[in-house]
N, C-alpha and C positions, 0 to 999 in steps of 0.2 A: 428770837425765833417764834414763829406763829404756831399756836397750839392747834393740832389737828383734832377735830371733833368727829365722832362717828355716830351714825344713825343706829337706832335700836333695831333689834330683830323684828319687832312688830312694825316699825316704820318701813323696813326693807320689804317685808312680806306684803304689807298693804299696798305699797307702790308697785310691786310685781303684779298683784291681782288687778289693781286699777289700770295699769299699763295694758295688760292683755285684754281687759274688758273695754278698752277705749275705742273699739270699732263696732259699728252697728251690726256687721255680719256675725261677729263673735257673740254679741248679745242675742241675736236671732238663733244662733246655733244652741246657746245655753238654754234659751226659752224652749226650743224644740226638744232638746234632750231631757229637760226637766219633766216633760210630760210622758216620757217613754221609759220603760224598764231598761231597754238597751236599743240601739239603733244601728243600722248598717249605713255605710258611707253613701250608698245610692239614695237612701231615704232622705238623708240630710241634703244631698245635692239637689233633689227634686223640690225641696222647700225654699231654696234660696235663688234669687235672680242673678247668680254669678257663675262663672265658669268652674268646672270641676277642679282645675289646677288651683284656682283661688280658694275654693272650699278646703282643699287639702292643706294649703298654707295656713289658713285660719285654724283648722283642726290641730295642726302641728304646734302652733303657738299656744293653744289652749292646753294641749297635752303637756308641752314643755313646762308650762306654768303650774301644772298639777291639778287643773280644774276638771279635766276629763281623763279618762283612761280608755285604751283601746286594745283589742286583741285580734289577731289575724285568724280568720277561719277561711282558709283558702277556698275559693278565690276572693272572699270578701273580708272587709275589716269592720268590726263591730265596736261601737263607742257607747260610753255611758258616763254620767257625771261621777267624779271621784267625791263621794259623800263626805269623807273626812276633811278634805281640803275645801269643799264647798261650805261646810259648817265653819271651818276656820276663817275663811274669807268673810262669811256673813258676820261672824263675831267681831272681826277686825273693823269692818265698815261700820257696824253698829256702834262699837266703842268710839270710833273716830267721830261719827256724826252726833253722838249723844253727849259729847263734851260740852259743858256750859261755856258760853262766850262771855267775856267781860263786858258787862253793860254799863259799868260805872265810868269807865274811861271814855275819852272822846279823841278818836284818832284823826278827826277832821273830815271824816267821810260822812256824807249824808246817807240816811237810811239806817 
């Protein structure tokens, strides 16, 4: 019987954040929100060259991943970066990319 190996919580979280940030519109939304104390949906929509419905889908994905939070102020929705999860994502990416790579071995790849 084959042993089932599981990913660590850090690996799962890093993959979740990487997956949601894997679209340029979401990066643009995060760049925009990082400069604002909070922001209304209409402000975000005006910044991006995509339809309102598409902006909403990207905001939903970012919110589901925990990178942003929003609250309804009828008739508007206000968004901001979830600072706790933003810090967590930043630390996870830093830890991942700061790992030393094995320079002694030769895997047969050039470079």
